[in-house]
C-alpha positions in Angstrom: 71.6 109.3 109.9 69.0 110.9 107.7 69.6 112.6 104.4 68.8 116.0 106.1 71.5 115.2 108.7 74.0 114.4 106.0 73.2 117.7 104.3 73.9 119.5 107.6 77.1 117.5 108.0 78.3 118.4 104.5 77.6 122.1 105.2 79.8 122.0 108.3 82.4 119.6 106.7 82.4 120.0 102.9 84.8 117.1 102.5 81.8 114.8 102.6 80.6 116.5 99.3 83.5 115.3 97.2 82.6 112.8 94.5 84.9 111.1 91.9 83.7 109.2 88.9 86.1 107.0 86.9 84.5 104.8 84.2 81.8 102.8 86.1 83.1 103.4 89.6 82.2 106.2 92.0 84.2 107.2 95.1 82.7 109.2 97.9 84.2 110.1 101.3 83.7 107.4 104.0 81.2 108.3 106.7 80.9 106.9 110.2 77.6 105.2 109.2 79.6 103.1 106.6 81.8 101.5 109.2 79.7 98.5 110.3 79.2 97.4 106.7 82.8 98.0 105.7 84.0 96.0 108.7 81.7 93.1 107.7 82.9 93.0 104.0 86.6 93.8 104.4 88.5 90.7 103.1 90.7 88.9 105.5 93.7 89.3 103.2 93.7 93.1 103.6 97.1 94.3 105.0 96.5 96.6 107.9 99.5 98.7 109.0 101.9 96.1 110.3 102.9 98.5 113.1 99.3 98.5 114.5 99.2 97.4 118.1 97.6 94.0 118.6 95.3 93.6 121.7 95.9 90.1 123.1 92.4 90.0 124.4 90.8 90.3 120.9 90.6 87.6 118.3 91.7 88.4 114.8 88.2 89.4 113.5 87.5 91.8 116.4 91.0 93.2 116.1 90.5 94.0 112.4 87.1 95.5 113.1 88.6 97.7 115.8 91.2 99.0 113.2 88.4 99.9 110.7 86.8 102.2 113.3 90.0 103.6 114.8 91.5 104.4 111.4 88.4 106.5 110.5 88.2 108.3 113.9 92.0 109.0 113.8 91.9 110.4 110.3 89.0 112.8 110.9 90.0 113.7 114.5 93.6 114.7 113.6 92.9 116.4 110.3 95.0 119.5 109.5 95.7 121.3 106.2 99.3 120.0 106.1 98.7 116.4 107.4 95.5 114.6 106.5 94.0 111.2 105.5 90.7 110.8 103.6 89.1 107.5 103.0 86.7 106.9 100.1 84.0 104.3 99.8 84.2 102.6 96.3 80.9 101.9 94.6 80.7 99.6 91.6 77.6 98.2 89.9 75.4 99.5 92.7 77.3 98.0 95.6 80.1 99.0 98.0 83.1 97.0 97.0 86.0 98.5 98.8 87.9 101.5 100.2 90.5 103.8 98.7 92.4 106.2 100.8 94.6 109.2 100.1 96.8 110.8 102.8 99.7 113.1 103.3 102.1 114.3 105.9 103.4 117.9 105.7 101.8 118.1 102.3 102.2 121.9 101.9 106.0 121.5 102.1 106.6 118.1 100.6 103.8 117.8 98.1 103.7 114.0 98.5 100.7 111.7 99.0 100.3 108.1 99.9 97.5 105.7 99.2 96.0 102.5 100.5 93.1 100.3 99.4 91.2 97.1 99.7 88.7 95.4 97.4 86.2 92.5 97.9 87.3 89.3 96.2 84.2 89.1 94.0 85.2 92.1 91.8 88.9 91.6 91.6 90.4 91.1 88.2 88.1 93.6 86.5 90.4 96.6 86.6 88.5 98.2 89.5 91.6 98.5 91.7 93.5 100.4 89.0 90.6 102.8 88.4 90.0 103.6 92.0 93.8 104.3 92.5 93.7 106.4 89.3 90.8 108.5 90.7 92.7 109.5 93.8 95.9 110.2 91.8 93.9 112.5 89.6 92.6 114.3 92.7 96.2 114.6 94.1 98.0 115.6 90.9 95.4 117.4 88.9 93.5 119.2 91.6 95.6 119.4 94.8 99.0 120.1 93.1 100.8 117.1 94.5 104.4 116.6 93.2 104.7 112.9 94.0 102.8 109.9 95.1 104.1 106.9 97.0 102.7 103.4 97.8 103.9 100.5 99.8 102.9 96.8 99.9 104.3 93.5 101.1 106.8 92.0 98.7 104.4 89.1 98.1 101.4 91.3 97.3 101.6 91.0 93.6 98.2 92.5 92.7 98.9 95.8 94.6 102.4 96.1 93.1 101.1 95.4 89.6 98.5 98.2 89.9 101.3 100.6 90.9 103.5 99.6 88.0 100.6 99.8 85.6 100.0 103.4 86.7 103.7 104.4 86.2 105.2 104.0 89.7 108.9 103.1 89.9 110.7 101.1 92.6 111.7 103.1 95.6 113.4 100.6 97.9 112.3 98.2 100.6 112.0 98.2 104.4 111.5 95.9 107.3 108.7 96.4 109.7 107.9 94.5 112.9 104.3 93.3 113.2 102.3 91.1 115.5 103.1 88.1 113.3 106.8 88.8 112.8 108.9 90.9 110.5 107.3 92.1 107.3 109.2 93.2 104.2 107.6 96.1 102.4 108.2 97.2 98.8 108.0 101.0 98.3 107.1 102.7 95.0 107.0 106.3 93.8 105.3 108.2 91.0 106.2 111.8 90.1 103.9 114.4 88.7 105.9 114.5 85.5 105.6 110.7 85.0 101.9 110.8 85.8 101.3 113.5 83.2 103.4 111.7 80.6 101.6 108.4 81.1 98.0 109.6 81.3 95.5 107.0 80.3 92.4 107.6 78.2 90.2 106.9 81.2 88.6 110.1 82.4 88.2 111.0 86.0 85.6 113.6 87.0 86.0 115.3 90.4 83.1 117.3 91.8 82.5 119.1 95.1 86.1 120.0 95.7 86.1 123.8 95.6 84.5 124.2 99.0 87.0 121.9 100.5 90.2 123.6 99.4 90.8 125.5 102.7 90.9 122.0 104.4 93.9 121.3 102.2 95.5 124.7 102.8 94.6 125.8 99.3 92.7 128.7 97.8 90.4 128.9 94.8 93.0 130.9 93.0 95.5 128.0 93.3 92.8 125.5 92.3 
């Protein structure tokens, strides 16, 4: 897709104009043209939804690629102001290094967001994971008026759980989920708006291009 085509797309769907900058990372909404590259670099230890259906005819690699595409199509095709999911490409030192998502169900009533992410191995351990999560939390709490954020990870996914705890999330129970490989135990965590505001870090998050998108979230400029 050409730059002119993307400009037309942004005019019709202003979501694609959102940009978030946090320290040396930039987040921008994922576009369909990003999917082949993302499928190619997604690490094999990324935890897809354990409830996702497994196609017996597909090997593991093709199954994971299918989910990359279907997750994007589903999020854009089923968007509504109350229930939505927005994936962001994470750019660091001039390269695409991962994806950070922010989503909500019945957001206007519940005010709760969820998040998910993955990061290539080569940039792990540099604080990138914490900053990309911080960026979407700032979007949710500081700009969309969220009242709480939740996050879930396998009990043995220490890095993801460590990021949540570092940002102020508290334990919120566990659950069992059936997956293609068996039963998975998930740890759930929750962060309230009050705790987010009380534990604000010095790292600044700049969010641009949001004003035109507010109707997509059921909000008005007056609220923003």
